[in-house]
C-alpha positions as CSV (number, residue, x, y, z in Angstrom):
1,M,-3.6,9.8,-20.3
2,K,-4.7,12.1,-17.5
3,V,-5.4,12.0,-13.7
4,G,-8.5,10.0,-13.0
5,D,-8.3,7.7,-16.0
6,L,-8.9,4.0,-15.3
7,V,-6.1,1.8,-16.6
8,L,-5.1,-1.9,-16.6
9,W,-1.6,-3.0,-15.6
10,Q,-0.6,-6.7,-15.2
11,Q,-4.3,-7.7,-14.6
12,H,-4.8,-4.9,-12.1
13,F,-7.3,-2.2,-12.6
14,S,-6.0,1.1,-11.3
15,V,-6.6,4.9,-11.3
16,V,-4.0,7.4,-12.6
17,V,-3.1,9.8,-9.7
18,D,-0.3,11.8,-11.4
19,T,1.4,12.2,-14.8
20,F,5.0,13.2,-15.4
21,Y,8.0,12.7,-17.7
22,S,11.0,10.6,-16.8
23,K,13.8,8.7,-18.6
24,V,13.8,4.9,-18.8
25,W,16.6,2.7,-20.0
26,R,15.3,-0.3,-21.8
27,A,18.3,-2.7,-21.6
28,D,16.6,-5.2,-24.0
29,N,16.7,-2.6,-26.8
30,M,19.6,-0.4,-25.8
31,G,22.1,-2.8,-24.2
32,K,23.7,-2.9,-20.8
33,N,25.8,0.3,-20.9
34,I,23.6,3.1,-19.7
35,N,24.0,6.5,-21.3
36,W,21.3,8.9,-20.0
37,G,22.4,11.6,-22.4
38,M,21.2,9.7,-25.5
39,I,17.6,9.3,-24.4
40,E,14.6,11.7,-24.1
41,P,12.2,11.7,-21.2
42,E,8.9,9.9,-21.9
43,P,5.4,10.1,-20.3
44,F,4.9,8.3,-17.1
45,V,1.9,7.8,-14.8
46,N,1.6,7.2,-11.1
47,I,-1.1,4.6,-10.4
48,L,-2.5,3.2,-7.2
49,V,-2.2,-0.7,-7.1
50,D,-3.3,-2.6,-4.0
51,G,-2.7,0.5,-1.9
52,H,0.8,1.1,-3.3
53,L,1.8,3.9,-5.6
54,R,3.6,2.7,-8.8
55,A,5.4,4.9,-11.4
56,L,5.2,3.3,-14.8
57,P,5.8,4.4,-18.4
58,V,2.5,5.1,-20.2
59,T,3.5,2.4,-22.8
60,D,3.2,-0.2,-20.0
61,V,-0.5,0.5,-19.1
62,T,-3.7,0.1,-21.1
63,L,-6.3,2.8,-21.0
64,V,-9.7,1.3,-20.0
65,R,-11.8,4.4,-19.5
66,S,-10.9,8.1,-19.8
67,C,-12.5,10.4,-17.2
């Protein structure tokens, strides 16, 4: 995914305004005890939704159209 791509997130169409890497702890798969040292950063996107900037893992959005 890249800046300018059109994506879908929770029934909202949005535009990617930035890409970056960050760590995310998925408690449903990894449990409640957080250990940031055991996970690697994954790709994230900043998207604009209803005038608000949201930072989300790429796995949580669907690519609709690449720019």
